[in-house]
C-alpha positions in Angstrom: -113.6 16.6 -69.3 -111.7 18.4 -66.7 -110.5 15.7 -64.9 -109.1 14.0 -68.1 -107.4 17.4 -68.9 -105.7 16.9 -65.5 -104.8 13.4 -66.1 -103.1 13.5 -69.2 -101.6 17.2 -68.7 -98.2 15.9 -68.4 -98.1 13.6 -70.7 -96.1 14.0 -73.8 -98.4 15.1 -77.2 -97.4 11.8 -78.5 -99.1 10.2 -76.0 -101.6 11.8 -76.1 -102.6 11.1 -79.1 -101.7 7.6 -79.3 -104.5 7.1 -76.1 -107.1 8.9 -78.4 -106.6 6.7 -81.4 -106.7 3.1 -79.0 -110.0 4.9 -78.1 -111.4 5.8 -81.3 -110.2 1.9 -82.6 -112.2 0.4 -79.1 -115.0 2.2 -79.8 -115.9 1.0 -83.1 -114.4 -2.1 -83.3 -117.0 -5.0 -82.7 -114.2 -7.7 -80.4 -111.4 -6.4 -78.9 -108.9 -8.3 -76.9 -105.6 -8.6 -75.0 -103.1 -11.2 -75.5 -99.5 -12.2 -74.0 -96.5 -11.9 -76.2 -94.0 -13.2 -74.1 -91.0 -15.1 -75.7 -92.0 -14.8 -79.1 -89.4 -13.9 -81.5 -89.1 -11.2 -83.6 -89.8 -13.6 -86.7 -92.3 -15.5 -85.5 -93.9 -12.7 -84.6 -93.8 -10.7 -88.2 -95.2 -14.9 -89.5 -98.0 -14.3 -86.8 -99.2 -11.0 -88.2 -99.2 -12.8 -91.7 -101.5 -15.1 -90.9 -103.9 -12.9 -89.3 -103.6 -10.4 -92.0 -107.4 -9.3 -93.2 -108.8 -11.1 -89.6 -106.9 -9.5 -86.8 -105.2 -6.1 -86.3 -102.6 -6.1 -83.7 -101.5 -2.8 -81.7 -98.2 -3.0 -80.2 -98.1 -0.5 -77.4 -97.1 0.6 -73.5 -98.9 -1.0 -71.0 -99.9 2.2 -69.5 -101.0 3.3 -72.4 -103.1 0.5 -73.5 -104.8 0.8 -69.7 -105.4 4.2 -70.7 -107.0 3.6 -73.5 -108.9 0.7 -72.0 -110.0 2.9 -68.9 -111.4 5.9 -70.9 -113.2 3.8 -73.2 -116.9 2.2 -72.5 -117.6 1.2 -68.8 -118.5 -2.1 -69.9 -115.3 -2.9 -71.6 -113.4 -1.5 -68.7 -112.5 -4.8 -66.8 -110.0 -5.9 -69.9 -108.0 -3.3 -68.2 -107.3 -6.0 -65.2 -105.6 -8.1 -68.0 -102.7 -5.7 -68.9 -99.4 -6.9 -67.3 -96.3 -8.4 -68.5 -95.6 -8.1 -72.6 -98.9 -7.4 -73.7 -100.2 -6.1 -76.7 -104.3 -5.1 -77.8 -106.0 -7.3 -81.1 -109.2 -6.1 -82.7 -111.7 -8.3 -85.1 -114.8 -9.2 -86.2 -114.6 -12.3 -85.5 -116.6 -13.1 -82.5 -114.2 -14.5 -79.0 -114.6 -18.6 -79.5 -113.3 -18.2 -83.5 -110.8 -15.7 -82.5 -109.4 -17.6 -79.8 -108.7 -20.8 -82.1 -107.5 -18.4 -85.1 -104.7 -17.9 -82.5 -104.1 -21.2 -81.0 -103.6 -22.7 -84.5 -101.4 -20.1 -85.2 -98.6 -21.3 -82.8 -95.8 -22.8 -83.7 -93.6 -25.6 -81.9 -90.3 -23.9 -79.8 -87.5 -25.1 -78.0 -88.0 -25.3 -74.3 -85.2 -23.5 -72.1 -83.4 -24.7 -69.5 -85.3 -24.1 -65.7 -88.4 -23.0 -67.8 -91.1 -25.5 -66.3 -92.3 -27.9 -68.8 -96.2 -27.1 -70.2 -96.7 -31.1 -70.1 -95.0 -34.1 -69.4 -92.1 -34.3 -71.9 -92.1 -37.9 -73.1 -89.1 -39.4 -75.7 -90.8 -42.4 -77.7 -89.3 -46.1 -78.1 -87.6 -46.7 -81.5 -85.0 -45.8 -83.9 -83.5 -42.4 -84.2 -81.9 -40.2 -87.5 -78.6 -40.6 -85.5 -75.3 -41.8 -86.7 -73.8 -44.3 -84.2 -71.1 -42.4 -82.2 -70.7 -40.0 -79.5 -74.7 -39.5 -79.3 -75.8 -42.7 -77.5 -73.5 -41.4 -74.6 -75.2 -38.0 -75.0 -78.7 -39.9 -75.3 -78.1 -42.0 -72.1 -75.8 -38.8 -69.6 -79.5 -37.1 -70.5 -81.4 -40.5 -68.6 -82.3 -41.7 -72.6 -81.9 -45.6 -72.7 -80.2 -45.6 -75.8 -77.6 -48.0 -78.0 -76.3 -49.0 -81.2 -78.7 -51.7 -83.1 -78.3 -52.1 -87.0 -75.9 -49.6 -87.1 -78.3 -47.5 -86.1 -79.0 -45.5 -82.7 -81.9 -46.9 -81.0 -83.8 -45.5 -77.8 -85.2 -49.0 -76.5 -88.1 -47.8 -74.6 -90.2 -44.7 -74.1 -89.3 -42.3 -71.1 -90.5 -39.1 -69.4 -87.6 -36.6 -69.6 -89.9 -34.2 -67.2 -93.5 -33.9 -65.8 -95.9 -31.1 -66.1 -94.9 -28.2 -64.2 -91.1 -29.7 -63.6 -88.4 -27.5 -64.1 -86.1 -28.5 -67.4 -82.8 -28.6 -66.7 -80.0 -27.8 -69.0 -79.2 -31.3 -70.1 -82.8 -31.8 -70.6 -83.4 -28.5 -72.7 -80.5 -29.3 -74.7 -81.2 -32.9 -75.8 -84.6 -31.7 -76.5 -83.0 -29.2 -79.0 -80.9 -31.9 -80.6 -83.5 -34.3 -81.1 -86.1 -31.5 -82.6 -88.6 -32.1 -79.6 -90.4 -28.7 -79.3 -92.6 -28.9 -76.5 -93.7 -25.6 -76.2 -96.4 -24.4 -79.0 -95.6 -20.3 -78.8 -98.1 -17.1 -80.4 -100.2 -14.9 -78.8 -101.9 -16.1 -75.7 -105.5 -14.9 -75.4 -105.9 -13.8 -72.1 -109.4 -12.2 -72.5 -111.9 -10.6 -75.3 -114.8 -8.2 -74.7 -117.6 -8.4 -77.3 -121.2 -7.1 -77.0 -120.9 -5.9 -73.4 -119.4 -9.1 -72.2 -115.8 -10.1 -71.0 -114.5 -13.6 -71.7 -111.9 -14.6 -70.2 -109.1 -17.7 -72.2 -111.1 -20.9 -69.6 -114.1 -19.6 -71.1 -113.0 -19.7 -74.9 -111.2 -22.7 -74.9 -114.0 -25.7 -76.1 -113.6 -28.4 -77.5 -115.7 -27.7 -80.4 -116.0 -31.1 -82.0 -117.2 -32.7 -79.1 -119.8 -29.8 -78.3 -121.4 -30.8 -81.7 -121.5 -34.3 -80.7 -123.1 -33.5 -77.8 -125.7 -31.6 -79.4 -126.5 -33.8 -82.0 -127.1 -36.3 -79.5 -129.0 -34.0 -77.3 -131.1 -33.7 -80.4 -132.0 -36.9 -81.4 -132.8 -37.8 -77.7 -135.2 -34.2 -78.0 -136.6 -35.7 -80.9 -137.3 -39.1 -80.0 -139.0 -38.0 -76.7 -141.3 -36.0 -78.4 -142.7 -38.6 -81.0 -143.0 -40.6 -77.9 -144.9 -38.0 -76.5 -146.7 -36.8 -79.1 -145.2 -33.9 -79.7 -146.5 -32.1 -82.6 -144.2 -30.0 -84.8 -143.1 -29.4 -88.2 -140.2 -31.5 -87.7 -142.3 -34.5 -85.8 -145.4 -35.0 -87.8 -144.0 -37.1 -91.0 -142.4 -39.8 -87.8 -145.6 -39.5 -85.4 -148.2 -40.7 -88.7 -146.0 -43.4 -89.7 -145.9 -44.5 -86.3 -149.7 -44.0 -85.8 -150.2 -45.8 -89.1 -148.3 -49.0 -87.8 -150.2 -48.9 -84.3 -153.6 -48.8 -86.4 -152.9 -51.5 -89.0 -151.9 -53.7 -86.1 -155.1 -52.7 -84.2 -157.0 -53.8 -87.3 -155.3 -56.9 -88.4 -155.5 -58.2 -84.1 -159.0 -57.5 -83.8 -160.6 -58.1 -87.5 -162.4 -54.6 -87.8 -163.1 -54.3 -91.4 -161.7 -51.5 -92.6 -162.3 -50.8 -96.0 -158.9 -50.6 -98.1 -157.4 -53.3 -94.9 -159.2 -56.4 -95.6 -156.6 -58.1 -97.3 -154.9 -58.0 -94.4 -157.7 -59.2 -91.9 -158.8 -61.5 -94.1 -154.7 -62.8 -94.2 -154.7 -62.9 -90.1 -158.5 -64.8 -89.7 -156.8 -67.2 -92.4 -153.9 -68.2 -91.0 -155.8 -68.5 -87.2 -158.4 -70.9 -89.3 -155.7 -72.4 -90.1 -153.9 -73.1 -87.0 -157.3 -74.2 -85.1 -157.8 -77.3 -87.8 -154.5 -78.6 -87.1 -154.8 -78.3 -83.0 -158.3 -80.2 -83.7 -156.9 -82.4 -86.2 -153.8 -83.0 -83.4 -151.6 -82.4 -86.2 -148.5 -80.3 -84.8 -148.2 -76.7 -86.5 -145.1 -77.0 -88.6 -143.8 -73.9 -87.0 -143.2 -75.8 -83.9 -142.2 -79.0 -85.5 -139.2 -77.4 -87.6 -139.1 -75.2 -84.8 -138.6 -78.4 -82.3 -134.8 -79.7 -83.1 -133.7 -76.4 -83.2 -134.9 -75.5 -79.6 -133.6 -78.6 -77.9 -129.8 -77.8 -79.9 -130.6 -74.4 -78.0 -131.3 -75.8 -74.8 -128.1 -78.0 -75.0 -126.1 -75.5 -76.1 -127.2 -73.1 -72.6 -126.8 -75.8 -70.6 -123.1 -75.8 -71.9 -123.0 -72.2 -71.1 -123.7 -72.3 -67.5 -121.7 -75.1 -66.5 -118.8 -73.0 -68.6 -119.8 -69.8 -66.6 -119.9 -71.8 -63.5 -116.1 -73.2 -64.2 -114.9 -69.6 -65.1 -116.8 -68.2 -61.9 -114.9 -70.9 -59.4 -111.4 -70.4 -61.4 -111.7 -67.0 -61.0 -113.3 -66.9 -57.2 -109.4 -69.5 -56.6 -107.3 -66.6 -58.2 -109.0 -64.3 -55.9 -108.3 -65.9 -53.0 -105.2 -68.0 -53.7 
């Protein structure tokens, strides 16, 4: 306490009060996050606040105040102070960090890119008609490296072109033409750098997951585990029914094959015995079985077709090898 008093003795009273308020809010919040605010216009910030109202509280304070409050909080949350840099705010929420990150990502808005900024991704202009009227715009597009022409009274881009690769610096000419064409490569909003919940610190890279693909993978794993459990006879409430059905099917097949006189299954046994008797009678009389006689033409046709396919495959293989070696 004495050390804390010495540390804050030189601070104005309003700063001490603000630090104390933050410490209290940090202590009672389920999730505490550090977000970046760079290049968010004031009007967009108001929209972001409005869209997050009731789910996320944003506290915009000076970096040194936020750092002091975190460092004076519980030991496990103190590492959040390492993520305070540049333009920063603290956020408080009852949503778990993964849902919070998704919420902030959805709140981002497309914005024009400025000259001198690095492209966040490949900036591509697609081929096709534009909304521009014929005139000086064609020359402006061509000067920016976009192959444009006038066709049918409309300005048309002849082919797809990449104006800037990911990480490249965007020139003033490129930035200007992108703004004119209303192509906004940046998504601007709160950037969650890290979040704290339940004694754990989650970094942004830990929270950036594809939920849909994860659900599909879990579903596939669940299906494989279910099939495996039935195969090895692992008894569980979910597998008992399918296991009994599988056992019943195997038991019926065994009874029919072995001719076991089981009550309730004699019809199956007698039907199998009758079929066998008819087959033996035909064999002893030299008469071909109806199924075999009917299948003979089909088998001959299949054999003939198979030979054709083999010859075709050989021809394709020869042609492929010829193309390969010239």
